[in-house]
ROSEFI-243013 format. One record per residue (C-alpha): residue in three letters; x, z, y. Coordinates in nm, 4 decimals. Layout:
['ALA' [X Z Y]]
...
This chain:
['MET' [-0.0070 -0.0047 -0.0031]]
['ASP' [0.1017 -0.1090 0.4034]]
['VAL' [0.1035 0.2592 0.4971]]
['ARG' [0.1656 0.1266 0.8675]]
['HIS' [-0.0848 -0.0746 0.8390]]
['PHE' [-0.3751 0.1420 0.7230]]
['ASN' [-0.3070 0.4202 0.9475]]
['ARG' [-0.2877 0.1784 1.2394]]
['ASP' [-0.6236 0.0790 1.2042]]
['ALA' [-0.7736 0.4259 1.0916]]
['TRP' [-0.6332 0.5904 1.4070]]
['ASN' [-0.8189 0.3400 1.5931]]
['ARG' [-1.1554 0.4339 1.3923]]
['GLN' [-1.0109 0.7812 1.4875]]
['VAL' [-1.0364 0.6507 1.8747]]
['GLU' [-1.3606 0.4789 1.8148]]
['SER' [-1.5531 0.8329 1.6992]]
['ASN' [-1.3557 0.9976 1.9600]]
['ASP' [-1.1130 1.2512 1.7262]]
['ARG' [-1.0469 1.5405 1.9674]]
['TRP' [-0.6531 1.3804 1.9717]]
['THR' [-0.7808 1.0272 2.1303]]
['ILE' [-0.9381 1.1907 2.3842]]
['PRO' [-0.8007 1.0943 2.7601]]
['VAL' [-0.7022 1.3775 2.9969]]
['SER' [-0.9277 1.3535 3.3047]]
['SER' [-0.8880 1.3229 3.6482]]
['GLU' [-0.8322 1.6342 3.7703]]
['GLU' [-0.5805 1.6993 3.4535]]
['ILE' [-0.3896 1.4474 3.6091]]
['ALA' [-0.4050 1.5602 4.0060]]
['GLN' [-0.2877 1.9538 3.8493]]
['ALA' [-0.0191 1.7909 3.6857]]
['ARG' [0.0523 1.5670 4.0068]]
['ALA' [0.0990 1.9203 4.1955]]
['GLY' [0.3209 2.0768 3.9820]]
['GLU' [0.0355 2.2930 3.7085]]
['TRP' [0.0839 2.0963 3.4082]]
['SER' [0.1453 2.2222 3.0289]]
['LEU' [0.1790 2.0281 2.7193]]
['ILE' [0.1193 2.0983 2.3502]]
['LEU' [0.3208 1.9701 2.0226]]
['THR' [0.1169 2.1628 1.8085]]
['PRO' [-0.2464 2.2852 1.7368]]
['THR' [-0.3094 2.5394 2.0821]]
['LYS' [0.0200 2.6905 2.1648]]
['GLN' [0.1591 2.5795 2.5183]]
['VAL' [0.5402 2.3774 2.4916]]
['PRO' [0.7425 2.6797 2.7354]]
['ARG' [0.8180 2.5270 2.9867]]
['ALA' [1.1283 2.5752 2.9619]]
['TRP' [1.1897 2.2776 2.7139]]
['PHE' [1.2005 2.0692 2.9891]]
['PRO' [1.3680 1.9844 3.2718]]
['ALA' [1.3749 2.1481 3.5800]]
['THR' [1.2756 1.8753 3.7873]]
['MET' [1.0811 1.6040 3.6003]]
['PHE' [1.1143 1.3200 3.8940]]
['GLY' [1.2479 0.9976 3.7349]]
['VAL' [1.3237 1.1750 3.3517]]
['LYS' [1.3033 0.8748 3.1079]]
['ILE' [1.0586 1.0104 2.8417]]
['LEU' [0.9841 0.8316 2.5157]]
['CYS' [0.6386 0.9943 2.3815]]
['LEU' [0.6849 0.8754 1.9780]]
['ALA' [0.3800 0.8311 1.8189]]
['SER' [0.1917 1.0245 2.1257]]
['GLY' [-0.0757 0.7484 2.2416]]
['GLY' [-0.4363 0.8635 2.3548]]
['GLY' [-0.4051 0.9217 2.6297]]
['GLN' [-0.3593 1.2197 2.6728]]
['GLN' [0.1015 1.3298 2.7373]]
['GLY' [0.1887 1.0689 2.7989]]
['PRO' [-0.0206 1.0322 3.1307]]
['ILE' [0.0536 1.3969 3.2431]]
['LEU' [0.3862 1.3432 3.1832]]
['ALA' [0.3881 1.0307 3.4058]]
['ALA' [0.1925 1.2320 3.6586]]
['THR' [0.5289 1.4917 3.7230]]
['GLY' [0.7012 1.1808 3.8403]]
['ALA' [0.8718 1.1679 3.4846]]
['GLU' [0.9327 0.7922 3.4115]]
['VAL' [0.7002 0.7562 3.0621]]
['THR' [0.6839 0.5205 2.7537]]
['VAL' [0.4765 0.5275 2.4559]]
['LEU' [0.5418 0.4560 2.1787]]
['ASP' [0.2865 0.4103 1.9152]]
['ASN' [0.1145 0.2547 1.5553]]
['SER' [-0.2463 0.1858 1.7062]]
['PRO' [-0.3761 0.0028 1.9816]]
['LYS' [-0.6868 0.1933 2.0450]]
['GLN' [-0.4589 0.4342 2.1218]]
['LEU' [-0.2063 0.3126 2.3419]]
['ALA' [-0.5547 0.1389 2.5162]]
['GLN' [-0.6085 0.5418 2.6382]]
['ASP' [-0.3315 0.5588 2.8012]]
['ARG' [-0.3387 0.2669 2.9978]]
['LEU' [-0.7149 0.3706 3.0228]]
['VAL' [-0.5272 0.7042 3.2176]]
['ALA' [-0.2906 0.4947 3.3907]]
['GLU' [-0.5209 0.2300 3.5723]]
['ARG' [-0.7535 0.5092 3.6529]]
['ASP' [-0.5387 0.7481 3.8343]]
['SER' [-0.2847 0.5052 3.9578]]
['LEU' [0.0255 0.5959 3.7106]]
['SER' [0.3464 0.4173 3.6172]]
['LEU' [0.4305 0.4180 3.2327]]
['ALA' [0.4854 0.1691 2.9793]]
['THR' [0.3048 0.1408 2.6347]]
['VAL' [0.4663 -0.0498 2.3335]]
['GLU' [0.2646 -0.0739 1.9827]]
['GLY' [0.5529 0.0048 1.6876]]
['ASP' [0.6335 0.2458 1.3948]]
['MET' [0.7983 0.5776 1.4770]]
['ALA' [1.0364 0.5369 1.1762]]
['ASP' [1.1770 0.1577 1.3925]]
['LEU' [1.2685 0.2135 1.7265]]
['SER' [1.4703 -0.1221 1.7703]]
['ALA' [1.3292 -0.2213 2.0712]]
['PHE' [1.4720 0.0490 2.2223]]
['ASP' [1.8287 -0.0268 2.3062]]
['ASP' [2.1051 0.2875 2.2396]]
['GLU' [2.0666 0.6246 2.4729]]
['MET' [1.8353 0.4942 2.6725]]
['PHE' [1.6110 0.8477 2.7176]]
['ASP' [1.6415 1.1819 2.8385]]
['LEU' [1.4060 1.3070 2.6655]]
['ILE' [1.1469 1.2343 2.3372]]
['PHE' [0.8028 1.4032 2.3399]]
['HIS' [0.6909 1.3787 1.9602]]
['PRO' [0.3527 1.6024 1.8465]]
['CYS' [0.2567 1.6670 1.5143]]
['SER' [0.2089 1.2948 1.4174]]
['ASN' [0.5108 1.2722 1.0886]]
['CYS' [0.2342 1.3867 0.8542]]
['PHE' [0.1419 1.0238 0.8644]]
['ALA' [0.4232 0.9198 0.7773]]
['GLU' [0.5813 0.7909 0.4433]]
['ASN' [0.9470 0.8932 0.5054]]
['ILE' [1.0169 1.0968 0.7882]]
['LEU' [1.4451 1.0984 0.7982]]
['PRO' [1.4666 0.7466 0.9575]]
['VAL' [1.2276 0.8902 1.2671]]
['TRP' [1.4790 1.1162 1.3490]]
['ARG' [1.7766 0.9140 1.3271]]
['GLU' [1.6274 0.6694 1.5152]]
['ALA' [1.5765 0.9144 1.7999]]
['PHE' [1.8881 1.0436 1.7927]]
['ARG' [2.0233 0.6999 1.8277]]
['VAL' [1.7406 0.6380 2.1784]]
['LEU' [1.8147 0.9386 2.3366]]
['LYS' [2.1342 1.0095 2.5715]]
['PRO' [2.3790 1.2227 2.5256]]
['GLY' [2.2830 1.5734 2.6631]]
['GLY' [1.9239 1.4431 2.5411]]
['GLU' [1.6659 1.6378 2.3641]]
['LEU' [1.4507 1.5941 2.1186]]
['LEU' [1.0813 1.7859 2.1086]]
['ALA' [0.8894 1.7997 1.8188]]
['GLY' [0.5771 1.9441 1.5903]]
['PHE' [0.5306 1.8957 1.2401]]
['CYS' [0.3149 2.0798 0.9329]]
['ASN' [0.4555 2.3318 0.7607]]
['PRO' [0.4725 2.2011 0.3959]]
['LEU' [0.2258 2.5069 0.2849]]
['ARG' [-0.0597 2.3495 0.4574]]
['PHE' [-0.0877 2.0687 0.1608]]
['LEU' [-0.0558 2.3168 -0.1260]]
['PHE' [-0.4167 2.3715 -0.1210]]
['ASP' [-0.7152 2.1970 -0.3037]]
['GLU' [-0.9145 2.0311 0.0408]]
['ARG' [-1.2503 2.0706 -0.1370]]
['ALA' [-1.2084 2.4205 -0.2622]]
['GLN' [-1.1731 2.4981 0.1039]]
['ASP' [-1.4413 2.3046 0.2689]]
['GLU' [-1.6888 2.3756 0.0569]]
['LYS' [-1.6262 2.7132 -0.0394]]
['GLN' [-1.3626 2.8449 0.1613]]
['GLU' [-1.1350 2.9155 -0.0933]]
['LEU' [-0.8016 2.8543 -0.0935]]
['VAL' [-0.7069 2.7514 -0.4657]]
['VAL' [-0.3198 2.6272 -0.4881]]
['ARG' [-0.2795 2.2566 -0.6107]]
['HIS' [-0.0446 1.9756 -0.5329]]
['ALA' [0.3582 2.0221 -0.5855]]
['LEU' [0.5634 1.9519 -0.2177]]
['PRO' [0.6739 1.7574 -0.1103]]
['TYR' [0.2369 1.6212 -0.0700]]
['SER' [0.1292 1.2584 -0.0258]]
['ASP' [-0.2026 1.0968 -0.0440]]
['LEU' [-0.0688 0.8004 -0.2217]]
['THR' [0.0090 1.0374 -0.5574]]
['SER' [-0.1113 1.4021 -0.4821]]
['LEU' [-0.4647 1.2934 -0.5274]]
['THR' [-0.6575 1.0770 -0.7658]]
['GLU' [-0.8105 0.7472 -0.6941]]
['ALA' [-1.1571 0.8228 -0.6277]]
['GLU' [-1.0593 1.1606 -0.3844]]
['ARG' [-0.7565 0.9205 -0.1940]]
['ASP' [-1.0532 0.6363 -0.1738]]
['GLN' [-1.3101 0.8791 -0.0154]]
['ALA' [-0.9915 1.0383 0.1898]]
['MET' [-1.0124 0.6931 0.3208]]
['GLN' [-1.2778 0.6123 0.4360]]
['SER' [-1.2147 0.8989 0.7203]]
['ARG' [-0.8867 0.9740 0.7894]]
['PRO' [-0.5268 0.7884 0.8075]]
['LEU' [-0.3477 0.8681 0.4864]]
['GLU' [-0.1266 1.1988 0.5183]]
['PHE' [0.2659 1.3044 0.3706]]
['GLY' [0.3424 1.7016 0.3542]]
['HIS' [0.7232 1.6662 0.4274]]
['THR' [0.9530 1.9278 0.3030]]
['LEU' [1.1109 2.1433 0.5520]]
['ALA' [1.4724 1.9884 0.4161]]
['ASP' [1.3550 1.6731 0.6234]]
['GLN' [1.1478 1.7892 0.8838]]
['ILE' [1.4066 2.1071 0.9912]]
['GLY' [1.7628 1.9473 0.7998]]
['GLY' [1.6939 1.5841 0.8474]]
['GLN' [1.7192 1.6333 1.2438]]
['LEU' [2.0201 1.8686 1.1968]]
['GLN' [2.1916 1.5710 0.9435]]
['ALA' [2.0783 1.3410 1.1858]]
['GLY' [2.3141 1.4882 1.4418]]
['PHE' [2.0896 1.6971 1.6776]]
['HIS' [2.1454 2.0978 1.7172]]
['LEU' [1.8646 2.2977 1.6885]]
['ILE' [1.8543 2.5067 2.0017]]
['ASP' [1.4755 2.6754 2.0231]]
['PHE' [1.2040 2.7119 1.7708]]
['LEU' [0.8169 2.8318 1.7493]]
['GLU' [0.5255 2.8490 1.4968]]
['ASP' [0.1075 2.7613 1.5530]]
['ARG' [-0.2153 2.7475 1.3580]]
['PHE' [-0.5542 2.6546 1.4555]]
['ASP' [-0.8137 2.9085 1.5090]]
['GLU' [-1.0015 3.0675 1.2769]]
['THR' [-1.2343 2.7584 1.1624]]
['ASP' [-0.8886 2.6946 1.0107]]
['LEU' [-0.9020 2.8724 0.6312]]
['ILE' [-0.5654 2.8697 0.6302]]
['SER' [-0.5311 3.0193 0.9619]]
['ARG' [-0.6396 3.3114 0.9013]]
['TYR' [-0.3562 3.3704 0.7302]]
['ILE' [-0.0309 3.1855 0.8357]]
['ASP' [0.0669 2.9683 1.1222]]
['THR' [0.1029 2.6128 0.9414]]
['PHE' [0.2798 2.4105 1.2241]]
['ILE' [0.6293 2.4107 1.3965]]
['ALA' [0.7559 2.2819 1.7311]]
['THR' [1.1562 2.2535 1.7486]]
['ARG' [1.3188 2.1699 2.0642]]
['ALA' [1.6725 2.0163 1.9330]]
['ARG' [1.9446 1.8588 2.1537]]
['LYS' [2.2032 1.5420 2.0985]]
['PRO' [2.5660 1.6782 2.1552]]
């Protein structure tokens, strides 16, 4: 299966159904960002510490990686940064252009694969903002290598991702019985961890997902050459069964030496 092709179409459908990660920010939020009042998330709820961003945002060259949807990119553009948004979904990118046109923002959009940044030169960006999206990529090690390549020395990668333990449990037992039933070995893949019938059902409503190991998520950044300099954990609210017990999302701040 061509995972990238399927997930591109799946995210286009998510835009049509107003998924929470596809709803553009308001003009009021853009005005606040222009006035210096703004915040972003890499994970479901916790704000990224302001110290993770440059003290002065004007002119900072930022790549929003797999970050379409009219949310992070426009806010960062409103701070005065020079923003490029790369995403696999044309309709997600259209949300960014909608906000840019509505609120007179300058930003660029590029349709592409998060693991293939060949559209960009070496050492092109000061900052990469990569929210929880690599669970939709079958292999994430190229993502870290490409991010390292396109960052300038001293540039930073801010990344959010799932703790793979989210994928241990049977999804139907959680939804229908509110029970945590250990079922899947890790690393997880919709392509191999589900039955054919379960996979077909999942594909009717969402993109294909993959639960990558921490060795690939954190170790992969280190192997690419990054220095890890900060770390936080996050969770959904208590409507998410696992989140009643443990944080299952991670955000990292890593620097290219």
